[in-house]
C-alpha positions as CSV (number, residue, x, y, z in Angstrom):
1,X,117.9,86.7,88.0
2,X,117.2,84.6,84.9
3,X,114.6,85.4,82.0
4,X,112.5,82.5,83.5
5,X,112.6,83.7,87.3
6,X,111.7,87.2,85.8
7,X,108.8,85.7,83.8
8,X,107.6,83.8,87.1
9,X,107.3,86.6,89.2
10,X,105.1,88.5,87.2
11,X,101.8,88.7,88.0
12,X,99.0,87.0,84.9
13,X,97.0,90.1,84.7
14,X,99.0,93.2,84.8
15,X,98.2,97.4,83.7
16,X,100.2,98.4,81.2
17,X,102.4,101.1,82.0
18,X,102.1,100.0,85.9
19,X,99.2,102.1,86.7
20,X,97.4,101.2,89.5
21,X,93.9,99.9,89.5
22,X,91.4,102.1,91.6
23,X,89.2,99.0,93.1
24,X,87.8,99.0,96.8
25,X,86.5,95.6,97.0
26,X,90.2,94.1,96.3
27,X,89.9,95.0,100.5
28,X,86.9,93.1,101.0
29,X,87.5,90.0,99.4
30,X,91.2,90.0,101.8
31,X,89.3,91.0,104.9
32,X,86.7,88.0,104.1
33,X,89.8,85.6,103.4
34,X,91.6,87.1,106.4
35,X,88.8,85.8,108.5
36,X,90.2,81.8,107.9
37,X,93.4,83.2,110.1
38,X,91.5,85.1,113.0
39,X,89.4,81.4,112.8
40,X,93.2,79.8,112.7
41,X,94.5,82.5,115.6
42,X,91.2,82.0,117.8
43,X,91.2,78.3,117.5
44,X,95.0,78.7,118.4
45,X,94.4,80.4,121.4
46,X,91.3,78.8,122.8
47,X,92.8,76.0,125.0
48,X,94.4,79.0,126.9
49,X,91.7,80.5,128.9
50,X,89.4,76.8,128.2
51,X,92.0,74.2,129.6
52,X,92.4,76.1,133.5
53,X,88.2,76.4,133.6
54,X,88.1,72.1,132.4
55,X,90.3,71.4,135.0
56,X,88.9,73.3,137.7
57,X,85.3,71.7,137.1
58,X,83.9,69.3,139.6
59,X,82.1,66.4,139.0
60,X,79.6,65.5,137.4
61,X,80.9,68.3,135.4
62,X,83.3,66.8,132.3
63,X,86.5,67.6,133.9
64,X,90.3,67.4,132.8
65,X,93.3,65.8,134.6
66,X,97.0,66.8,133.4
67,X,97.0,64.0,130.5
68,X,93.7,65.2,128.6
69,X,94.5,69.2,129.0
70,X,97.8,68.3,127.6
71,X,96.5,66.7,124.7
72,X,93.5,68.9,124.6
73,X,96.2,71.4,124.1
74,X,98.7,69.8,121.3
75,X,95.9,67.7,119.3
76,X,95.1,70.9,117.4
77,X,98.9,70.8,115.9
78,X,98.3,67.4,114.4
79,X,95.1,68.2,112.8
80,X,96.9,71.3,111.5
81,X,99.6,69.1,110.0
82,X,97.1,66.9,108.2
83,X,95.4,70.1,107.1
84,X,98.5,71.3,105.3
85,X,98.8,68.3,103.3
86,X,95.2,68.8,102.5
87,X,95.1,72.2,101.6
88,X,97.9,71.8,99.0
89,X,95.9,69.5,97.2
90,X,92.8,71.6,97.5
91,X,94.6,74.7,96.3
92,X,95.5,73.8,93.3
93,X,92.9,70.7,92.0
94,X,89.2,73.0,94.2
95,X,90.6,76.6,93.8
96,X,91.9,78.7,96.4
97,X,88.5,80.1,96.3
98,X,86.0,76.3,97.2
99,X,89.4,75.5,99.7
100,X,88.5,79.1,101.8
101,X,84.6,77.8,102.4
102,X,85.5,74.1,102.9
103,X,87.7,75.0,105.4
104,X,85.1,76.9,107.1
105,X,83.3,73.7,107.8
106,X,85.7,72.1,110.0
107,X,86.1,75.3,112.0
108,X,82.5,75.2,112.6
109,X,81.5,71.6,112.8
110,X,85.1,71.3,115.6
111,X,83.7,74.4,117.6
112,X,80.1,72.6,117.7
113,X,81.4,69.2,118.7
114,X,83.2,71.2,121.6
115,X,80.0,72.7,122.5
116,X,78.0,70.1,123.1
117,X,81.1,67.9,124.7
118,X,79.8,65.5,127.2
119,X,83.3,63.7,127.1
120,X,87.0,63.9,126.8
121,X,87.1,62.5,123.2
122,X,84.9,65.2,121.5
123,X,86.4,67.6,123.2
124,X,89.8,66.1,121.7
125,X,87.5,64.9,118.0
126,X,86.6,68.7,118.6
127,X,90.4,70.4,118.6
128,X,91.4,67.8,115.8
129,X,88.4,69.3,113.4
130,X,89.4,73.0,114.5
131,X,93.3,72.3,113.7
132,X,92.3,70.2,110.0
133,X,90.7,73.7,109.5
134,X,93.9,75.7,110.8
135,X,96.3,74.2,108.5
136,X,94.1,74.9,105.5
137,X,93.1,78.1,106.2
138,X,97.2,79.0,106.9
139,X,97.9,78.0,103.5
140,X,95.2,78.6,101.3
141,X,94.3,82.3,102.8
142,X,97.6,84.2,102.1
143,X,96.9,82.5,98.5
144,X,94.2,83.9,97.9
145,X,95.0,87.2,98.9
146,X,98.5,88.1,97.0
147,X,96.4,86.4,94.0
148,X,94.0,89.4,94.6
149,X,95.5,91.9,95.2
150,X,97.3,94.2,92.8
151,X,101.2,95.1,93.4
152,X,100.5,98.6,95.2
153,X,98.6,97.0,97.9
154,X,100.2,93.3,98.1
155,X,102.4,94.0,100.7
156,X,100.0,95.9,102.9
157,X,97.4,92.8,102.4
158,X,99.5,89.9,102.7
159,X,100.9,91.3,106.0
160,X,97.5,91.4,107.5
161,X,97.7,87.6,107.8
162,X,100.0,87.2,110.3
163,X,98.5,90.2,112.4
164,X,94.9,88.6,112.1
165,X,96.4,85.0,113.3
166,X,97.3,87.7,116.9
167,X,94.3,88.9,116.9
168,X,92.3,85.7,116.3
169,X,94.6,85.0,119.3
170,X,94.0,87.9,121.4
171,X,90.3,87.9,121.2
172,X,90.3,84.3,122.6
173,X,92.0,85.4,125.7
174,X,89.6,88.2,125.7
175,X,86.6,86.7,125.9
176,X,87.9,84.0,127.6
177,X,88.2,86.4,130.8
178,X,84.5,86.3,131.1
179,X,83.2,83.4,129.3
180,X,83.4,79.4,130.1
181,X,84.8,76.9,127.8
182,X,81.6,76.1,126.0
183,X,80.6,79.8,125.6
184,X,84.0,80.4,124.0
185,X,83.8,77.6,121.7
186,X,79.9,79.0,120.7
187,X,81.7,82.4,120.3
188,X,84.5,80.0,118.0
189,X,82.2,79.1,115.5
190,X,81.2,83.3,114.4
191,X,84.3,84.3,112.4
192,X,84.3,81.1,110.2
193,X,80.5,81.0,109.7
194,X,81.2,85.2,108.7
195,X,83.9,84.2,105.9
196,X,81.5,81.2,104.4
197,X,79.3,84.1,103.7
198,X,81.2,86.8,102.7
199,X,83.5,84.6,100.5
200,X,80.3,83.1,98.5
201,X,80.0,86.7,97.4
202,X,83.3,86.6,96.0
203,X,85.1,85.6,92.9
204,X,88.0,83.0,92.5
205,X,91.1,84.8,91.7
206,X,92.1,85.8,88.8
207,X,95.5,83.7,88.6
208,X,94.2,81.0,88.9
209,X,91.2,80.9,86.5
210,X,93.7,81.7,84.2
211,X,95.8,78.4,84.6
212,X,92.4,76.5,84.1
213,X,91.7,78.4,80.9
214,X,89.3,80.6,82.3
215,X,89.8,83.9,80.4
216,X,86.2,85.6,80.3
217,X,85.6,84.6,84.3
218,X,89.3,85.9,85.2
219,X,88.1,89.2,83.2
220,X,85.4,89.3,85.2
221,X,86.8,88.3,88.8
222,X,89.6,91.4,87.7
223,X,86.9,93.8,86.9
224,X,85.1,92.7,90.4
225,X,88.1,93.2,92.1
226,X,90.3,96.1,90.5
227,X,87.4,98.3,89.1
228,X,88.2,97.8,85.3
229,X,89.5,95.7,83.0
230,X,90.0,97.8,80.2
231,X,93.8,97.5,78.5
232,X,94.9,95.0,80.6
233,X,96.8,91.9,79.0
234,X,98.5,88.8,79.8
235,X,101.7,87.2,79.9
236,X,103.1,84.4,78.6
237,X,102.2,81.6,81.3
238,X,104.3,78.8,79.5
239,X,106.6,79.0,82.7
240,X,103.9,79.4,85.1
241,X,104.5,75.1,86.0
242,X,108.4,74.0,86.3
243,X,108.6,70.5,87.1
244,X,111.0,70.1,89.9
245,X,113.4,67.3,90.3
246,X,115.4,65.0,93.5
247,X,118.7,66.2,91.3
248,X,117.7,70.0,91.5
249,X,118.5,69.5,95.2
250,X,122.5,69.2,94.3
251,X,122.2,72.8,93.3
252,X,123.6,75.3,96.0
253,X,121.2,77.6,94.6
254,X,118.7,75.2,95.8
255,X,119.5,73.3,98.4
256,X,121.6,76.3,101.0
257,X,118.1,78.5,100.5
258,X,116.0,74.9,101.6
259,X,118.2,74.3,104.1
260,X,118.8,77.3,105.6
261,X,115.0,78.5,105.9
262,X,113.4,75.3,106.7
263,X,116.0,75.0,109.7
264,X,114.7,78.5,110.9
265,X,111.4,77.7,110.4
266,X,111.9,74.7,112.7
267,X,113.7,76.6,115.2
268,X,111.9,79.1,115.6
269,X,108.4,76.6,116.2
270,X,110.9,74.7,118.7
271,X,111.5,77.7,121.2
272,X,108.4,77.3,122.2
273,X,105.9,80.1,121.1
274,X,103.0,78.1,120.5
275,X,103.2,76.4,123.8
276,X,103.1,79.3,125.3
277,X,100.0,80.5,122.9
278,X,98.3,77.3,123.8
279,X,98.8,77.7,127.4
280,X,99.2,80.5,128.7
281,X,96.6,80.9,131.1
282,X,98.1,77.7,132.7
283,X,101.5,79.2,132.5
284,X,100.6,82.2,135.0
285,X,98.7,79.6,137.0
286,X,101.5,77.7,138.0
287,X,103.4,80.7,138.2
288,X,101.3,81.5,141.5
289,X,98.8,84.1,139.3
290,X,95.9,85.4,141.0
291,X,94.9,87.3,137.8
292,X,96.2,84.9,135.3
293,X,93.5,86.0,132.5
294,X,94.7,89.5,132.4
295,X,97.9,88.6,132.5
296,X,97.2,86.5,129.3
297,X,95.1,89.0,127.7
298,X,98.5,91.7,128.2
299,X,101.1,88.9,126.9
300,X,98.1,88.4,123.9
301,X,97.9,92.3,123.2
302,X,101.9,92.9,123.3
303,X,102.0,90.1,120.9
304,X,99.7,92.5,118.4
305,X,101.8,95.2,118.4
306,X,105.2,94.1,118.0
307,X,103.7,91.7,115.5
308,X,102.8,95.6,113.6
309,X,105.7,96.3,114.6
310,X,107.9,94.0,112.8
311,X,105.3,94.0,109.9
312,X,106.3,97.6,109.7
313,X,110.5,98.1,109.8
314,X,111.2,95.0,108.8
315,X,112.1,96.0,105.0
316,X,114.1,99.0,106.8
317,X,115.7,97.1,110.0
318,X,116.5,94.0,107.5
319,X,114.9,90.3,108.4
320,X,118.9,89.5,109.5
321,X,118.9,91.9,111.8
322,X,115.6,91.4,113.4
323,X,116.0,87.4,113.5
324,X,119.1,88.1,115.3
325,X,117.8,90.1,117.9
326,X,114.6,88.3,118.4
327,X,116.5,84.9,119.1
328,X,118.6,87.6,122.0
329,X,115.7,88.4,123.3
330,X,113.6,85.6,123.3
331,X,117.0,83.5,125.5
332,X,117.1,86.4,127.9
333,X,113.8,86.3,128.7
334,X,112.8,82.4,128.8
335,X,116.2,82.8,131.1
336,X,114.5,85.0,133.2
337,X,110.9,83.4,133.6
338,X,113.2,80.2,134.4
339,X,114.9,82.2,137.2
340,X,111.4,83.6,138.5
341,X,110.2,79.9,139.0
342,X,113.4,78.9,141.0
343,X,112.7,82.0,143.2
344,X,109.2,81.0,143.5
345,X,109.3,77.5,143.6
346,X,109.4,77.3,147.8
347,X,106.1,79.7,147.9
348,X,102.9,78.1,148.6
349,X,101.5,75.7,146.8
350,X,98.3,77.2,146.3
351,X,98.5,78.6,142.6
352,X,96.1,81.9,142.8
353,X,97.8,83.9,145.3
354,X,99.8,86.7,143.5
355,X,97.7,89.7,142.5
356,X,98.9,91.1,139.0
357,X,97.4,94.4,139.8
358,X,98.9,94.6,143.0
359,X,101.6,98.3,144.0
360,X,105.2,97.2,143.3
361,X,105.4,99.5,146.4
362,X,104.0,98.0,148.9
363,X,105.3,95.5,151.0
364,X,104.7,91.6,149.5
365,X,103.3,88.7,151.5
366,X,105.6,86.6,149.6
367,X,108.7,86.7,147.7
368,X,106.3,85.6,144.5
369,X,104.2,88.9,144.8
370,X,107.4,90.9,144.8
371,X,108.7,89.2,141.6
372,X,105.6,89.1,139.8
373,X,105.9,91.4,137.0
374,X,109.3,89.4,136.7
375,X,107.4,86.9,135.1
376,X,105.0,88.9,133.1
377,X,107.5,91.6,132.0
378,X,110.2,88.5,130.8
379,X,106.7,86.5,129.0
380,X,105.7,90.1,127.1
381,X,110.2,90.0,125.8
382,X,109.5,86.4,124.4
383,X,106.4,87.0,123.3
384,X,107.5,90.2,121.3
385,X,110.9,88.6,120.4
386,X,108.9,85.8,118.8
387,X,106.1,87.9,117.0
388,X,109.4,89.6,115.6
389,X,110.9,86.1,114.2
390,X,107.4,84.7,112.8
391,X,107.1,88.0,111.0
392,X,110.5,87.9,109.2
393,X,110.2,83.7,108.7
394,X,106.9,84.6,106.8
395,X,108.4,87.0,104.4
396,X,112.2,85.2,104.3
397,X,109.7,81.9,102.9
398,X,110.4,83.2,99.4
399,X,114.0,82.3,99.9
400,X,113.6,79.6,98.7
401,X,114.3,78.8,95.1
402,X,111.5,78.9,92.6
403,X,111.8,75.4,91.3
404,X,111.7,74.1,95.5
405,X,109.4,72.0,95.6
406,X,107.7,73.7,98.9
407,X,108.3,77.2,97.1
408,X,104.5,77.3,95.0
409,X,102.8,76.4,98.6
410,X,105.2,78.7,101.1
411,X,105.5,81.9,98.5
412,X,102.5,82.1,95.9
């Protein structure tokens, strides 16, 4: 590592001698920012319980056909893509705090439009707005948390981001078990509303304030978050913003980690993990489950547990081992789930005849009843493997070189 790289990785504000600050408001600020990823997860998981309800609706109630249901689940990703670009522009110009405040607006507006929807276009418009907010929140929240946390808790607070995403997905599954799609959208307005209220009371990050040459405001923010500004010093920040030129992509130290990192993230997304999250309940209905909502909740719980486990063991087991194990698990689980569909395709056409809670020892009414746990087990394995892979990739994004054009957005 060059001296310039060492200087780049130093915090803009640090205590002499490495003494740990004792302020606890940093945890409140991190929680306020983490409500963004929670809202992000809720928006991702919303379509899973909402789509079956909208497809079963009888006229004149609002109803989705197969094509509209597919768009309802997928259009959130288009909004998220636009939100990622917008978030990257906002985070350096409007600031981390204001960006989080602004992303709460499309969250609330999107779920409000869905709640009041009278036609399919309103449903799709609401999902597009929530997707826009998801893209902003997924970029800005980790930046805010990493910049307000002191080194002793930065890893802990940083790991909460992905955990809050999967908790939001689980919350959508649990609430969708008892709430209709309109009331579920009302519930979706709650986390971003709380984030809006809490973030109004939180300061901007000291790092961003220093880059704006606002030293007094930075010291005040540090006093609020960490409890003291006495004896703190500011290292040189001349190398804070390094220019990037396309010619640098010729250097092995830049293009190799760049290609590896982007490829891993692309293949992880192409594995279908998001499709399972968007359409979990529909998938289990097509697999002829009576309790498709319960099966979705089980999948959500597994995802939360294994995301937490991966965060705990990642530094000990290593990223490479977990990624390899994740790939093996996901290949095996998707193969098993495909085999389940193949074995049960000749069963009754009614998609709700398999009771998940039926005892394994009872005589099955059809082949799919006896194989019910194969479907649930294979999906749980798939989600467990996907949680490990995603957790590793979020940490491994810092493999990208400091001068990579995406480094500032991927690894604050």
